[in-house]
C-alpha positions in Angstrom: 111.9 110.1 97.5 109.8 107.5 98.5 106.4 107.1 100.7 106.6 104.4 103.8 104.2 102.1 101.1 106.6 102.6 98.5 109.8 101.5 100.8 107.6 98.2 101.6 106.9 97.5 98.0 110.6 97.9 96.9 111.8 95.6 100.2 109.1 92.9 98.6 110.7 92.8 95.1 114.3 92.8 96.6 113.1 89.8 98.8 111.3 88.2 96.0 114.4 88.9 93.7 116.3 87.3 96.8 113.9 84.3 97.2 115.0 83.3 93.6 118.6 82.7 94.2 120.4 79.3 94.3 118.0 76.3 93.6 115.1 78.8 92.6 116.6 79.6 89.5 118.9 82.9 89.2 120.8 81.9 86.7 119.0 81.1 84.1 119.2 83.6 80.7 115.4 84.2 80.7 113.3 86.3 82.9 109.3 86.7 83.3 108.7 90.6 83.9 105.4 91.2 85.8 103.1 94.3 85.7 100.4 95.3 87.7 97.3 94.5 86.5 95.2 97.3 87.9 97.3 100.3 86.1 100.2 98.7 84.3 102.9 99.3 86.4 106.0 97.4 86.5 106.1 94.8 89.7 109.4 93.6 88.6 111.4 90.7 86.5 112.4 87.2 88.4 114.7 84.9 87.0 113.6 81.7 84.8 115.2 78.5 85.7 117.7 77.2 83.0 117.8 73.4 82.1 120.8 72.7 84.2 118.7 74.1 87.1 116.1 71.8 86.8 117.9 68.6 87.0 119.7 69.9 89.7 116.4 70.6 91.5 115.4 67.0 90.9 118.6 65.0 91.6 118.5 67.5 95.1 114.9 66.6 95.7 115.7 62.9 94.9 118.9 62.8 97.5 116.7 64.7 100.0 113.8 62.4 100.1 114.6 59.1 101.9 115.6 61.2 105.0 112.1 62.9 105.0 110.4 59.6 104.3 112.5 58.3 107.1 110.7 60.6 109.6 107.2 59.4 110.9 104.0 61.1 110.1 103.4 62.7 113.2 106.9 64.2 112.9 106.4 65.4 109.3 103.0 66.6 111.1 104.8 69.0 113.4 107.1 70.3 110.6 103.8 71.1 108.1 102.5 72.9 111.4 105.6 75.1 111.9 105.2 75.6 107.9 101.7 76.8 108.6 102.6 79.2 111.2 104.9 80.4 109.0 102.5 81.1 106.2 100.3 82.9 108.8 103.1 85.5 109.8 103.9 86.3 106.6 100.0 86.4 105.4 100.1 90.5 104.7 103.6 89.9 102.8 101.9 87.5 100.8 98.6 88.9 100.1 100.0 92.2 99.2 102.6 90.7 96.7 99.6 88.6 95.2 97.0 91.7 94.6 100.1 93.3 92.9 100.8 90.5 90.5 97.6 88.9 89.9 94.7 92.5 90.8 93.3 90.6 93.3 91.8 92.9 96.1 94.2 92.6 99.2 91.5 91.5 101.7 90.5 88.3 99.3 94.0 87.6 98.5 94.9 87.7 102.5 91.7 85.3 102.8 93.6 83.1 100.4 96.7 83.1 102.3 94.4 82.1 105.6 93.0 79.2 104.0 96.1 77.9 102.7 97.5 78.1 106.3 94.3 76.2 107.4 95.3 73.5 104.7 98.6 73.0 105.7 97.2 72.4 109.3 94.6 70.2 108.1 97.1 67.7 106.5 99.2 67.9 109.5 96.4 66.5 111.5 95.7 63.9 108.7 99.3 62.5 108.4 99.2 60.3 111.5 96.4 58.9 110.9 96.5 58.0 107.3 95.4 54.5 107.7 96.4 51.3 105.5 93.8 47.9 104.8 93.9 44.7 106.6 92.7 41.3 105.2 92.9 37.9 107.7 93.7 34.8 105.6 94.4 31.4 107.5 93.9 32.3 111.8 98.0 32.4 111.7 97.9 34.7 108.9 97.2 38.3 107.7 97.6 40.7 104.8 97.9 44.2 105.6 98.9 47.3 103.6 101.6 50.0 103.9 101.5 53.7 102.1 104.7 54.6 100.9 105.3 58.0 99.4 105.8 58.1 95.3 109.2 59.8 95.6 109.8 63.2 94.0 106.6 65.2 93.4 106.2 68.2 90.9 103.5 70.4 91.6 102.7 73.1 89.1 99.8 75.6 90.8 97.6 78.3 89.3 97.7 81.8 89.7 94.0 82.5 90.5 94.4 81.5 94.2 98.1 80.8 94.5 98.5 80.3 98.1 95.8 78.4 98.8 95.9 75.8 96.0 99.7 75.4 96.4 99.2 74.9 100.3 96.5 71.9 99.3 99.0 70.1 96.8 102.1 71.2 99.1 100.5 69.8 102.2 99.5 66.5 100.8 102.7 65.7 98.9 105.0 67.0 101.8 103.4 64.9 104.7 103.2 61.6 102.7 106.8 62.0 102.6 107.5 62.9 99.2 110.3 65.7 98.4 108.7 68.5 96.2 109.7 70.5 93.5 107.0 73.2 93.0 106.5 75.7 90.0 104.2 78.2 90.7 102.5 80.0 88.0 104.6 82.5 85.7 101.7 84.9 86.2 103.0 85.2 89.8 106.6 84.4 90.1 107.3 87.1 93.2 104.7 85.0 95.2 105.8 81.8 94.1 109.5 82.8 95.1 108.3 84.7 98.5 106.1 81.1 99.4 108.9 79.0 98.5 111.1 81.0 101.0 108.6 80.8 103.9 108.3 77.0 104.0 111.8 75.8 103.0 112.8 77.6 106.1 110.8 75.6 108.2 111.9 72.3 106.5 114.8 70.2 106.0 117.0 71.2 103.3 116.0 70.7 99.6 112.8 68.8 100.7 111.0 71.8 99.1 112.7 73.7 96.0 111.0 76.4 94.4 111.7 77.0 90.5 110.1 79.8 88.3 109.3 79.8 85.1 107.3 79.2 82.2 106.5 76.8 79.5 109.9 75.8 79.1 110.3 74.9 82.3 107.4 73.2 82.9 108.1 70.9 79.6 111.8 70.3 81.3 109.7 68.9 84.3 107.1 67.1 83.0 109.4 65.0 80.7 112.2 64.2 83.5 112.6 60.6 84.2 113.1 61.7 87.8 110.3 62.3 88.6 107.6 60.1 90.3 104.2 62.0 90.4 103.0 65.3 88.7 100.3 67.4 90.6 98.7 70.2 87.8 96.1 72.6 88.3 95.5 74.9 85.4 94.1 74.7 81.8 93.0 71.3 80.2 95.6 72.0 77.1 98.3 72.1 79.7 97.1 69.2 81.4 96.7 66.9 78.8 100.4 67.8 77.5 101.5 66.8 81.2 99.5 63.3 80.8 101.2 62.8 77.6 104.7 63.4 78.5 104.2 60.8 81.9 103.0 58.1 79.6 106.6 58.0 78.6 108.0 58.2 82.4 105.8 56.2 84.0 104.9 58.8 86.5 101.4 59.4 88.2 99.4 62.0 87.6 96.9 64.2 89.3 95.4 67.2 87.6 92.7 69.3 88.0 91.9 71.5 84.6 89.6 73.5 83.1 85.7 73.6 83.2 82.9 75.0 81.4 80.3 74.9 84.5 77.0 74.6 83.7 74.2 76.5 86.4 70.5 75.6 85.8 67.6 77.4 86.9 64.5 75.6 87.6 60.8 77.0 87.3 59.6 77.6 91.1 62.6 79.2 92.4 62.9 82.7 93.6 64.2 84.4 90.3 66.3 87.3 92.1 67.6 84.5 94.7 68.5 82.4 91.8 70.0 85.8 90.0 72.3 86.2 93.1 74.0 83.0 93.2 74.7 83.1 89.2 76.4 86.4 89.9 78.2 85.1 93.1 79.2 81.9 90.6 80.3 84.0 87.4 81.4 87.3 88.8 83.3 86.3 92.0 87.2 87.0 91.8 86.2 88.2 88.4 85.0 84.6 87.1 88.4 83.6 87.2 88.0 80.5 89.5 88.2 76.8 88.1 84.8 76.4 89.1 83.2 79.6 88.0 79.6 79.6 86.3 80.8 79.4 83.0 76.9 79.1 81.0 73.5 79.4 82.7 70.6 77.4 81.6 67.2 79.1 83.0 63.6 77.9 82.5 61.2 80.0 80.4 58.6 80.7 83.6 61.4 82.7 85.5 63.8 84.0 82.6 62.5 87.2 82.5 62.8 88.0 85.9 65.8 86.0 86.2 67.6 87.6 83.4 66.6 91.5 84.7 68.2 90.6 88.3 71.1 89.1 86.9 72.0 92.7 84.7 71.2 94.5 87.8 73.9 92.7 89.8 76.4 93.0 87.0 75.6 96.9 87.1 76.4 97.1 90.9 79.9 95.4 90.8 80.4 97.5 87.2 79.5 101.2 89.3 82.1 99.8 92.3 85.7 98.7 92.3 85.3 95.4 90.1 88.9 93.8 90.3 90.7 93.6 86.9 91.9 90.3 85.1 95.5 88.8 85.3 96.8 90.5 82.6 95.8 92.1 79.2 96.4 88.8 77.5 93.5 87.0 79.3 91.1 90.0 78.8 91.7 89.9 75.3 90.5 86.4 75.0 87.7 86.7 77.1 86.7 89.9 75.2 87.2 87.4 71.9 84.2 84.8 73.0 82.4 87.7 74.0 82.9 89.4 70.6 82.4 86.2 68.9 78.8 85.6 70.3 77.6 89.2 70.3 78.5 88.8 66.5 76.6 85.7 66.4 72.9 86.9 67.6 73.9 87.2 71.7 72.7 90.7 73.3 74.7 91.9 75.7 72.4 93.1 79.1 75.4 94.5 80.8 78.8 95.4 79.9 80.6 93.5 76.8 82.8 96.3 76.0 86.6 96.7 76.7 87.3 99.7 78.8 89.8 102.6 78.5 92.9 103.3 80.2 95.6 100.9 81.5 95.4 97.6 83.1 93.3 94.6 82.4 89.8 95.7 83.7 87.0 93.9 82.1 83.4 94.4 83.0 81.1 92.1 84.5 79.3 91.0 81.6 75.8 89.4 81.1 75.0 87.9 77.3 71.5 87.1 76.7 70.3 84.8 74.1 73.1 82.6 73.7 73.2 79.2 71.7 75.1 76.2 71.8 77.1 77.3 68.6 79.1 80.0 70.9 82.6 79.6 71.9 81.6 81.3 75.2 78.8 78.5 75.6 81.3 75.6 75.1 84.5 76.3 76.0 86.1 78.1 79.3 86.1 81.5 79.5 87.7 82.1 82.5 86.3 85.7 82.8 83.2 87.8 84.3 80.7 86.8 81.7 77.6 85.2 82.7 75.9 83.7 79.4 72.5 82.7 79.5 70.2 80.4 76.9 66.0 80.1 77.9 65.4 76.5 78.0 61.6 75.6 77.9 61.6 72.4 80.1 63.8 71.3 83.1 65.0 68.1 81.4 66.1 70.2 78.3 68.1 72.5 80.3 69.7 69.3 82.1 70.4 67.8 78.7 72.3 70.3 77.6 73.8 71.1 81.1 75.2 67.9 80.8 76.4 68.0 77.1 80.2 69.2 76.4 83.6 68.2 76.8 84.4 69.1 80.4 83.4 67.0 83.7 84.3 69.5 86.5 81.2 70.6 88.3 77.5 72.2 87.6 75.3 73.6 90.1 71.4 73.4 89.8 69.2 75.7 91.4 65.4 73.6 92.1 62.9 73.5 94.7 61.9 70.0 93.3 63.8 67.2 95.1 62.8 64.7 92.3 64.4 67.1 89.8 67.7 67.4 91.9 68.3 63.7 92.5 67.5 63.3 88.5 70.5 66.0 88.3 73.0 64.2 90.4 72.5 61.1 88.6 72.5 62.9 84.8 75.6 65.3 85.2 78.5 64.0 84.4 81.0 65.7 86.8 82.7 65.5 89.7 80.8 67.8 91.7 77.2 68.5 91.6 76.2 71.5 94.2 72.2 71.9 94.7 71.0 75.0 95.6 74.6 76.8 96.1 76.8 77.4 93.6 79.7 77.7 95.9 80.1 75.9 99.2 81.2 72.3 100.7 82.3 70.5 103.6 86.0 71.1 104.9 87.7 68.2 103.6 86.1 67.7 100.9 87.2 66.2 97.5 86.0 65.6 94.3 87.4 63.6 90.7 87.2 65.9 87.5 86.2 64.0 84.8 86.7 64.4 80.8 88.7 67.0 79.8 88.5 68.6 83.4 91.5 66.3 85.0 92.1 63.0 86.8 92.5 61.7 90.2 91.2 63.5 93.8 92.0 66.7 94.3 92.2 67.9 97.7 90.6 66.3 101.0 92.3 62.9 102.7 91.7 61.3 99.4 94.7 63.5 98.3 96.9 61.5 100.5 96.2 58.6 98.6 97.0 59.9 95.6 100.6 60.8 96.7 101.3 57.2 97.7 101.3 54.1 96.6 100.4 50.9 98.5 102.6 47.8 99.2 100.7 44.8 100.4 102.3 42.7 102.9 101.7 39.2 103.7 102.8 37.7 107.2 102.7 33.9 107.6 104.5 31.5 110.6 107.7 30.1 109.0 107.9 26.4 107.8 107.7 23.9 110.8 106.0 26.3 113.4 102.1 25.1 114.0 101.2 27.3 116.7 
């Protein structure tokens, strides 16, 4: 006998598996099996696309792309509005599957779907006003530019906010006239299949094709000569491999990759407020956000009060229903960094131990006395860990915050505007946030640096990434003088 909710979940599994038929790779021999990270229960299995299906998907997208590009931008925008409406209509269905596959609380997952729909609407409005440039030569001549789609776009998207992130890339790629082959993360394949089904239903055939699979499918796509542009959000190691493969095929690459984002807490700030900011930055979505706070440098003048308050923030989360990590593999990687730091002399003010029981839970953890030779301070952890190092001056903290191989984002909490301006100038990152760990204006964009990626992500500038510019020179024919 099944309850009403169990029947709904069974229907979702059947729908997800059905959505993987045809061009979503049902005939592949391998399959991806997903377990719920909250309790270890089986969610289901999704077939992986075969190499032949990868070839078929790229060929189908290439055949569909000229007709899609021939539509006026406003017409593509109208269809993107329809896609946003379809996403909203299926918001609860998508949020439920997100919660089951990744462990994200359903309410948060629902907000991610709503954000994705809003992003699609934003790109639908931006498409008709995506402007070129003009330059006047002689009185009877002019130059102007035309933005043309690159062609076939392959989008490789992550699991940590799977609908919102995918919608940003899908919206920009589609509305500029590219046909898309989308590979969602293998950690949320059921969700990826449903998302592809929902969006493709309101678009022309083969303009959007979803392929599920792991690294082998990703490699087949990124080495495919029929692809014109890759957009990737994920680890730096994968991003580097994509860039290397694209160097051989000539494809354009946009990538937002790993980060080791610092938080610098200056003297003179309220340490309790600073700890609240640090906790939001380090523990939101269980630390599974690209721009999570990954390392903290706090001025000695406020260090004791800040560390006590931060440990209390972690305890609050650990006594509630703190969400799990996406799977036990990631939990093991996070704990290995914590264990290495503890063995090297760090102290756990809160958390730091593997919990018992099924699932992939990991506690909000505050590590004190961290040094630059600890992996938790130099590499991306991607878990709910807040490693803290005390500094004797703002300049010392800024110098240490600016070091490292990543360049995604950084946050500075300070009441000194001279310090804020100094930080903006000195930090080699794509985004500097002053007095707020998250936020930003709607439509904002950034360029990650160093190992954190390349190219603009999101915002109007992403339309430029998915297009290439043609320059047109117009003059008078021979013999015409007026």
